[in-house]
C-alpha positions in Angstrom: -71.0 51.0 216.3 -71.8 52.3 212.7 -72.5 56.0 212.4 -76.2 57.0 211.4 -76.4 59.6 208.5 -77.7 62.1 211.2 -74.7 61.5 213.4 -72.6 62.3 210.6 -74.5 65.5 210.0 -73.9 66.5 213.4 -70.0 65.7 213.1 -69.7 67.9 209.9 -72.3 70.5 210.2 -69.7 73.3 211.4 -67.1 72.1 208.5 -66.7 74.1 205.4 -65.9 71.8 202.4 -64.8 73.2 198.7 -64.3 70.9 196.0 -61.7 72.5 193.2 -62.4 70.3 189.7 -60.6 70.7 186.6 -63.5 70.5 184.0 -60.7 69.1 181.3 -59.2 66.4 183.4 -59.5 62.7 182.5 -61.7 60.7 180.6 -65.0 61.1 182.3 -67.0 63.0 179.6 -70.0 64.4 181.8 -68.4 66.5 184.6 -71.9 68.0 185.2 -73.4 64.6 186.1 -70.3 63.9 188.2 -70.5 67.3 190.0 -74.5 66.5 190.6 -73.4 63.0 192.0 -70.7 65.0 194.3 -73.6 67.5 195.4 -75.9 64.8 196.1 -73.4 62.8 198.4 -72.6 65.9 200.1 -76.2 66.4 200.7 -76.4 63.4 202.9 -73.7 64.6 204.9 -73.6 68.0 205.2 -75.7 71.2 205.2 -75.6 72.3 201.5 -74.6 75.9 202.1 -71.3 74.4 203.7 -70.4 72.8 200.3 -68.9 74.7 197.3 -67.6 73.9 193.8 -65.1 75.9 192.0 -64.3 74.8 188.4 -60.7 75.8 187.3 -60.5 78.1 184.1 -56.8 78.1 183.3 -53.6 76.9 184.3 -52.5 78.0 187.9 -56.0 78.9 188.7 -56.7 75.9 191.2 -53.7 77.5 193.2 -55.8 80.6 193.3 -58.7 78.9 194.6 -57.1 77.0 197.1 -55.5 80.1 198.9 -58.8 81.5 198.9 -60.2 78.5 200.4 -57.7 78.5 203.0 -58.0 82.2 203.7 -61.9 81.9 204.1 -61.5 79.0 206.4 -62.6 76.0 204.6 -61.8 72.8 206.4 -61.2 70.7 203.5 -60.3 71.5 199.8 -60.8 68.8 197.6 -58.8 68.6 194.2 -60.6 66.9 191.6 -58.4 66.2 188.7 -55.1 64.9 187.8 -51.7 65.3 189.4 -51.3 68.5 188.0 -54.5 69.7 189.5 -53.5 68.2 192.7 -50.2 69.9 192.8 -51.9 73.3 192.0 -54.5 72.8 194.8 -51.9 71.8 197.2 -49.3 74.7 196.6 -52.5 76.8 197.8 -52.8 74.8 200.8 -49.3 74.4 202.1 -48.9 76.2 205.4 -52.5 76.8 206.0 -54.9 74.6 208.3 -56.9 73.7 205.2 -56.7 69.9 204.5 -56.0 68.7 200.9 -58.6 66.0 199.5 -58.0 64.3 196.5 -60.8 63.0 194.0 -58.6 61.4 191.3 -59.5 61.9 187.6 -56.4 61.9 185.8 -54.4 59.3 184.2 -51.6 58.8 186.9 -52.9 59.7 190.1 -49.9 58.6 192.1 -50.5 60.6 195.3 -54.0 59.3 195.5 -52.7 55.7 195.1 -50.2 55.9 197.6 -52.7 57.4 200.3 -55.1 54.2 199.3 -57.7 56.7 197.9 -60.4 54.9 195.5 -60.1 55.7 191.9 -63.7 55.6 191.6 -64.7 59.4 191.9 -67.8 59.3 194.0 -66.3 56.6 196.3 -63.2 59.2 196.8 -65.3 61.9 197.4 -67.1 60.2 200.2 -63.7 58.9 201.5 -62.7 62.7 201.6 -65.6 63.8 203.9 -65.3 60.6 206.1 -61.9 60.2 206.2 -59.2 61.4 208.6 -56.4 64.2 208.5 -52.4 64.1 208.6 -49.9 66.2 208.2 -47.8 65.3 205.2 -44.1 66.4 203.9 -43.6 68.7 200.9 -41.0 68.8 198.6 -39.1 72.0 197.4 -37.4 71.8 194.2 -35.6 74.8 193.0 -38.2 76.8 194.6 -41.2 74.8 193.5 -43.4 72.6 195.6 -43.9 69.1 195.0 -45.9 66.4 196.9 -45.4 63.2 195.1 -42.0 63.1 193.2 -39.8 65.3 190.9 -37.0 63.6 188.7 -34.7 64.1 186.1 -33.0 61.7 183.5 -35.2 59.5 181.5 -38.1 60.1 183.5 -38.0 63.9 182.9 -37.4 63.4 179.0 -40.7 61.0 179.1 -42.6 63.5 180.6 -41.8 66.2 178.5 -42.8 63.4 175.5 -45.6 62.6 177.1 -46.9 66.2 177.6 -46.8 66.5 173.9 -49.4 63.7 173.2 -52.9 64.5 172.4 -54.2 61.6 174.6 -53.6 60.7 177.9 -53.5 57.4 179.8 -51.1 54.4 180.8 -51.0 53.2 177.3 -49.9 56.7 175.9 -47.1 56.8 179.0 -45.8 53.6 177.8 -45.8 54.4 174.1 -43.7 57.9 175.4 -41.6 55.8 177.4 -40.9 53.2 174.4 -40.0 56.2 172.0 -37.6 57.6 174.3 -35.7 54.6 175.5 -33.4 54.0 172.7 -32.7 57.3 171.7 -31.7 58.5 175.5 -28.5 58.8 176.7 -27.6 58.5 180.5 -26.6 61.6 182.2 -23.3 62.4 184.3 -24.3 64.2 187.6 -22.5 65.3 191.0 -24.1 66.2 194.1 -24.3 66.9 197.9 -26.9 65.2 199.9 -27.0 66.3 203.8 -23.1 66.2 203.6 -22.7 63.3 201.4 -20.8 63.6 198.0 -22.4 62.1 194.9 -20.8 61.4 191.8 -22.6 59.1 189.4 -23.9 58.2 185.6 -27.7 57.8 186.0 -30.4 56.5 183.9 -33.0 58.2 185.9 -32.8 60.0 189.2 -36.0 60.7 191.3 -36.6 62.8 194.4 -39.7 60.8 196.1 -42.0 62.1 198.8 -44.5 59.4 198.0 -43.8 55.6 196.6 -45.4 56.0 193.0 -44.9 57.7 189.6 -48.3 57.0 189.2 -50.6 54.1 187.3 -49.3 51.4 189.8 -45.3 52.3 189.3 -43.7 52.1 192.2 -40.4 53.8 192.2 -39.5 54.5 195.8 -41.1 51.3 197.7 -39.9 52.7 201.1 -40.9 56.2 201.0 -43.5 57.6 203.8 -45.0 61.0 203.2 -44.8 61.7 206.8 -41.4 60.7 207.8 -39.5 63.8 207.4 -37.3 62.7 204.9 -37.3 62.6 201.0 -35.8 59.6 199.1 -33.1 60.0 196.2 -33.8 57.2 193.9 -31.0 56.3 191.5 -31.5 53.8 188.7 -27.9 53.4 186.9 -27.6 52.7 183.4 -28.5 48.8 182.4 -28.2 46.7 179.6 -31.1 46.6 177.0 -32.1 43.0 178.1 -32.7 43.9 181.7 -35.4 46.4 180.6 -38.2 43.8 181.1 -37.0 42.8 184.5 -36.8 46.6 185.7 -40.2 47.1 183.9 -41.7 44.3 185.9 -39.9 45.0 189.4 -41.3 48.8 188.9 -44.9 47.4 188.4 -44.7 45.1 191.4 -43.0 47.3 194.1 -39.9 45.2 193.7 -37.2 47.7 192.5 -35.3 47.2 195.5 -34.1 44.0 194.6 -32.3 45.2 191.3 -28.5 45.6 191.2 -29.0 48.9 189.3 -31.3 50.5 191.9 -30.4 52.3 195.1 -31.9 55.0 197.5 -30.8 57.3 200.0 -32.8 59.5 202.4 -32.3 63.2 202.7 -33.5 66.7 203.8 -31.3 68.8 201.6 -29.9 68.2 198.2 -27.9 69.6 195.4 -27.3 68.2 192.0 -25.1 69.4 189.2 -24.7 68.6 185.7 -23.0 70.0 182.6 -25.9 69.8 180.4 -29.7 71.5 181.0 -31.8 69.0 183.0 -35.2 68.1 181.5 -37.4 67.0 184.6 -40.9 67.0 186.0 -42.5 67.8 189.0 -45.4 65.8 190.0 -45.6 64.6 186.7 -45.5 68.1 185.1 -42.4 68.5 182.7 -39.8 71.5 183.7 -36.5 72.6 182.7 -34.2 72.8 185.4 -31.5 74.2 184.0 -27.9 72.7 185.0 -28.4 72.3 188.7 -31.3 71.3 191.2 -31.7 72.2 194.7 -34.2 70.0 196.6 -35.4 70.5 200.6 -38.1 69.1 202.8 -40.7 70.9 204.3 -41.4 68.8 207.0 -45.3 68.2 207.8 -45.9 71.3 205.5 -49.4 70.6 204.7 -52.9 68.7 205.7 -54.1 65.9 203.7 -57.0 63.7 203.9 -57.0 59.7 203.7 -59.6 57.3 203.9 
């Protein structure tokens, strides 16, 4: 039987909902109009005094706001922004009972896509209110949390180049990749994954919790966010003429069929290199140094999904 608005109001009347929004995220110019749309939708389902909106003011502010929401007993804290905003909010909620919600406003929106959240902001907001919560694993790389993926090699260099672009979006990411491709040299790494020794030359190396990079690029088709494992995805060096095939497999979720692809489930990982490793955490560029230590926090956060 379809629930009536009154029934939903009864269900939510004891819940506290917060929305942390990055005013600079995405291409939607009128964030004020969007916030008004969220408020109108919330008023259809929630008592207005149970819904709060918190705009971010600087880098790291979303984590502070999310921690405050968890401490003040909010049931759901929705991150409205890109993958960086999602990561900041999720960092503030890890270990708490407050569930992470996502309204994707960025260019990649990888975790939202993995969780089948709508890319339409108002529809996604509604899904967060009327959806369900599940526990999700959290990755930890050199002491920093990630929720979708972290990586080094080609993807790490591209993330640094992309961060320097004045424009965002999928086309800019493709441009950054193309600019990097003919200059990039594969890297040599050694490591230990749950006791298994690794030694390899890699084009790119991903520690994946979810399946996507973002923009529909599926780097780890077998990843599940609640299986207690991270996936180590290795793409070995390949000839130039194979790049189109690999890109097509990436965008269609068929990388597992490539001879240059392999994966390994793990809980703890150590990677060493003779060079300083450029990488990313949920798409945000980082300098890792010459080693990476990664582990999983099983069921470390609650997350909303449709």
